[in-house]
C-alpha positions, 0 to 999 in steps of 0.5 A: 783496921779496927772499926767501931761504928754506932747506929745511934748518934753521939748526942744520944749516947751521952744520955746512955746508962752509966755503970751506976745507973739501973740498966734496962732489960734488953730484948733482941728479936731476929726473924729468919728470912724476913724482907724489910719491904714486907712490913707495914712500917717499911711501906708494905700495903698488906697489914702483916706487922702491926706489932712490929709497926708499933715498936717502930713507931716508938723508936728508930727505924733504919731505912737502909740496913743490910746483912753482911751475908744472906745466910743465917750462920754468917749473919747471926754470928755478925749480929752477936759479935759485931764482926764480919765473917772474915773476922768471926770465922763462921764463913760457911752455912755449916760453920761454928762460931768459935769460942775466940769470939766475944759475944754480946751475951758474954758481955752482958752476962759479965755485966750482971744480966741474966741471959736466955735465948729461945731460937729455932734453926738447925744452924743455930743448934747447941754445939755450934757456938751460938750458945756462948754467954747464955744461961739458958739456950733453948733450941730443941730439934723439934723446932728446926723445921716448920712453924714455932713462933708461938712456942718460942714466945711461950718458952720466953714468957715462962722464963721471964716469969720464973726469974728474979725481977731485981736483975736485968735480963738479955733475951734473944728470940729467933723466929723461923716461920717466914723461912721456906716452906711458907705454911702458915696456920689458919687464919694466916693461911688465907689472910692475904689471898682469901679468893684463891681457889687453886689448884695448888700442888706445889708442896705435894709435888716437891714431897712426891719428887715431881719437882725439885727445889732447884726447879722451883728456885731457878726455873719457876714452873708455877703460873703467875697466879700461883706465884702470887699465892705463894707470896701471900703465904709468905706474908701470912707467915710474917703476920703469924710471927708478928702475932707471936711477937705481940704476945711477947711484947705484951708480957714485957709491958707494965708500969713496974717493968724496967725500961726495955731496950728492944732491937728488931731485925732479921738475918737476911731477906728472901727473893719472891721471884725478882731476877728470876729467883723464886722463894730462896736466898743466899745464891745472889746478892740482890736487895731482896736478900740483903736488905733487912729491917732494923728497929731500935727502941729505948723509951726516953732515950730514942725519940719516937718515930725516928727514921734514919736514912744512913747506911746501917749493917748488922755488925753495928747492932752489938756495939750500939747495944753495949754503948746504949747500956754504958758498957765499954767493951767490944772486940774490934770490928774489922 
């Protein structure tokens, strides 16, 4: 059964860009391991996400958006193809996305878009199939571990400045920073728990073999105060990523710029201790791992401040983007 559900109401799609119109640029932002409820626009008390919050205020925020599966490979494949894992074939964490899939980047490149991706994740490395349709696919080995949000933004901005302005672009950025381990740089390392004075030896204990990651995830040998501190470090990683995203959005602003269709989401969430499951994702199907943020902004076509309570999934993202651009080409979602 073919399924093609759009996130944007039909009345809005009537105003979408037709083939003869000047199509907007497209920016897809995915943040690895980002829970919706740790963002200000979703009600989090800490100011982790001022730039994401501003983007949400400019467009539509989806209150109940979910990933197909709380692992990067399967989820990103669904975002890029609009298909469930049983259809796109990348069913395991180490799977590749086969060339039989028609990706969002391939569609937009064939429609005259310059396409580029600046990403960070081992499972999205070149050769895994996620580069399909991209003129530039930037994911070097040095970015597969640790924080790289600022570096990704710098690369993306350099690419934007080097390309011709008379063609639309599709740019995908995938930030890894909120993924374990949570080690934000100053000032983000103390931003949300400035009074913490330790002791805190978790990372040293893991590196020295005094603890295993399995013991951290399933047994939680940390006292409650240290669990709170680790959660604050996770929030610091989000704020660090938000700052890098803000620099990218600033580079895209300006009176001469084309309209920008921006989509912000994540591949999956993260458990921070709920259900006895600490600082991980993928093993269980609880809300903390399945619920994702989803924001879509397109000036003059999506009303500012829209909040949508309808159920949404990450397989809906690609069909909605192409529909808003007036493109009628997408593999069936089944």
